[in-house]
C-alpha positions, 0 to 999 in steps of 0.5 A: 199336751200339758207341760210340766214345770221344773223349778230351778235356781233362778227360774223354771224349766218347762218340759213336755211329759215324754221329756220329763219321764226321760228325765225321771229315768235319768234321775233314778240312775243317780242315787246315793248311799244312804246318809252320805256325807255329801247329802248330810252336808248340803242339808246342814248348809241350808239349815245353817243359812236359815238359822243365820237369818234369825227368828225375825225373818223366819216363821217358827215352823221354818226355824224348827226345820232348820234346827232339825237339819243341824249337822249334829242332829242329822249325824245323830239321825244317821247313826240311829238309822245304821244302828237299827239295821239288821245284822248282816244287812246293808241299806240302799235307796229304794229308787225314785220317790214321788211326793204329793204334799198337803195344801194346808201345812206347807213345811210338812213335806220338807221332812218326808222329802228330806228323809228320802233325800238323805236315804239316797233317793231321787225325788220328785215333789209336786208342789202345792198350787199356792206356795207361800213366799217364805216357802218359796224362799226356802225352796230357792235355798235348796235349789241353789245348793243343788246347782252348786253341788251338780245335783240333778236328781231332786225335782220340785214341779208344778202341773195341773191336777187335771192332767195324767202326769201323776199317773205317769210319774207314779208308773216310774216311781218306786215309792209314793208319799201322799199327804192330805185327806182320805179323799186324796189318799183314795184318789191315788189308791188304785194308781199303779207304781213301778212293779214292786213299788210301795205307797206311804199314806198320810190321810185324815188324822185327829189329835188330842191332849191329856193333862193331869189335874193335880199337876195343873193345880200345883203350877206356880205362875212361872211354870204355868207360863212355860206350859202355856207357851208350849201349848201355844206352839201345839195349837197356833202354829199352822192355825191348828190345822196340822194332823198333830194339832190337838183339838180336844183336851182331856183333864184327869181330875174333876171340875170342882177341884181342877176347873179353876186351874184349867181356866188359869192355863187358858188365860195364860195361853190367851196371853201368849197368843196376844203377845205373839199377835196370833189374831185370827181373821174376823170370819174365823173368830166369828166361826169360833164364837158361833161353834161355841154357842152351838155347842152350848145350845145343843147341850154339849157344853156346860161353860164357854171361854173367850180370850179376846177372840184369840182362844175359844174353849168349850167345857164339854159334858156330853158323851165322849162319842160326840162328833169331833170338830176341827174348827182350828185357829184357837178353838178347843174343847175340854172335858174332865175324866177320872183318870188316864185310863178313862181315855182308852175307850175314846181312842179311835183308829184315826187318832194320831198324836196325844200330847200330855202334861203332868204324867211321867213317861213311864206312865205314858209307856204303860198306857200305850203298852195296854193298847193293841188296837190301831191308832194313836201313833205318837205320845209326846209332851205338850209343846212337841205336837208338831215336832216331826220325827223320823217315825211318823204315823207309825212309819219308820220313814228312812226304813220305808224308803230304803231297801235291804241287801242281805250279805251272808 
């Protein structure tokens, strides 16, 4: 029989499956009103602790999470949630939520778990097999806060994938959140939840960027540097492996008029990467170089760009229907299109985030309003690709993880 390990403040607790299932049932009976003052305060307390440590002790991803959990930000999130409720309805937690995080982007599960926690739910999170030191430290902050508050409905666990524990936990859960590739989603598709339970899926996604050529041309050195820093955040955090990290850049313009402006931006992005010491592993640098040569050899790319192994870019001139490549670590493909509308035929159901520069929000709203097809669930300015929002992949997560009580 395979035991399950529950992470606790100062250590771990090992339970056999039957004892753990009993613990799940107990946790499900200790729910909270959505966005209660106690849960808002606990989340803000941990966020404040991270911010006091400073950026030198925390990665940009963790610092961003800390800003996201500031007291004012959480209270605004709570107010917006209540404003979205239908008239005559009360929100109540959905119950027990089972979280299966991805392996490649450690901090992403914190957001979906946090939203479920704030929604008043009991939660069980199966942690990634290899949890980084920084994430372990962050988890310890929450575990210590739970111990001080006497909170026992939040469980962060480890167990072998070969066991049947995921099936047993699912059977006790009112909702399940699955992060990862399509194969992982399919693996859980037929695993039943508690009667009436719901699944929230985050499978394979691919993201893009749209830049306005005349807007790039108009940039002075200071504005270009600012854009490069924003672009750096989108591309280099999580090594470009987040579902919302852009891999292909579409430039509304033409090569003769705007090609130099694109290369000037690439130079600035590479400079920022050098300053932040974002050097890739040797093997990955070689992979980027090989992929760039292969793209040129196939006739896909007309010109190539290197920035001290930190940034590799290929100007693609073949059809937009070519295979999408997730090389990561600072590898981009870019192509020129006549205008924003020319991007419409490119978009597919698995496309998630479109970052943009040089277009107004009204232009992007008009662009989105023309689309009725699935796909492209986020359109945000360059620099905000990784900014987690309560609406993600088309889900309003707090609403997905609560139930409504209608009072007439």
